[in-house]
C-alpha angles and dihedrals in degrees: 000000000000088000088056091053089055091051100054102035089086099127116009130346119326141074134207138166104170136189148155112248127081111194114029128079115267115279112245113247125216089210121097114256120215118236103229135172122259129253112300113260092239094053117113115244090019091143091059092231117138113227141145087280096043116039122185092254089059091053090050091048093050092049090051094055094085090051091053090048090053090050094052091045090048090236090155096157091059091049089055092048091052096045092050090049091050092050091050097051135074104215135131145218114248092269094049100260115134111272089220086079090077091073100054094037091053095051095038087057093045091052095043096049096042100051086179091134095172094048094044091048092051092050092050092049090051091051092047092050089054095045115014093178097048108136092201092051092049095049093047091046089052090054089047092056092044093051091043089052092055090044088059095044098042125211099274128116114288091249090060096054115101120228093251091056090051089052092054091045093054095042093053094044088052088056090050091051093047092052091051092052091048091057100038094104090057103032102027090096090068123084090223091065090055095046091050090049090054091047093053092047091052092047089049093051089237117186113277090240091059093044092049091048091053091049093048090051091049098049092044087063098033111020094167098047111129090194094058096046092045092050091051093044090071089068089058095056114104093237089059095047101276116150121238109284093009093114093055092048090049092051090053091050091048090051089052094048091051096038096126095053107018114005114155090006088067090054091052094046094050092056090043088057091053094047122094144181092252144083089287094062102133128240130189137263103048126103109278094020118125121273103250094206091056094041092050090051088051094054091045088055089050092051091047090055095038104025099165098052115118089187097067093038093055092052092045090053092049090055093045087057093051090046091052090236099151097176093053093042093050093050093048092045092055091049092049098049106168093340092110120156101202098199090063091062111074125225113285088018100069119148095261090053091049092047090055093044093052092047090061094056 
């Protein structure tokens, strides 16, 4: 973890050496690694501990600041060096998510908040002209075309989208797909390439056979990649065409595929991704709902690997409440004390509601 902080604090305050596996030792990279200073002493979250004053999203944001600085300074070579280092390592964020997530989250945010499609496109063309085989350029350009496609389509129901918007959507997604294919020989050894490929296929309503083939190729190379399993999980949700109970079966399969490195923790994380602070926040006991015994085992594995993380413990407690597991909830609640992260408790299942509910049992 401290090595990661040295890697990504290249420009301002963060650090990040991400990856996709949870259990094994980091894979040795053949690429040179820069020797960089650590996080400045006055930087928030410098100790990498999640708390009420330093949530995991803040840590991710801070670690992305050097990447944004490099983009604005057109330090494209350094962006490539960092991405290649991230793709070659097996390290984690404090809560156990792959640290590689810092790269796509940083640039997805940059693209989404800028909305200067012309300016962004010009910068990406300039970068590509300088370095046609740049993996970082290709991945960011793919995200650009994906975001631009959704900008053209809008977020309304399919029936509300005019034909011209559909045309733009398909044209831009085709450009995203083409850029991915062009760079596969260089970037195909990174889990992020595979997760983006799956995302674009789902957005494009690709045939299930093609989507399944892409997923099978991805997990053959990276069976423990959270990014790949999370990307594919979207296709298993009912609103994206998944059959009843298909998501739960998929989560079990993903847990099996990643058994050596993730196992039950993968099952828990996949349902965590699907959860929300809304009326669709899931409970337990209905067909297609998560298996609480398996989910509980997953969170226990997470806490064993990352014992000091308030982030995971809050979410675990919120599920224990919904599962009516008083013993587990009471234990977690004592451990949490006043370290409550409210966003991790969905509406109608806030901590005060759960406290009262467990008191009645």
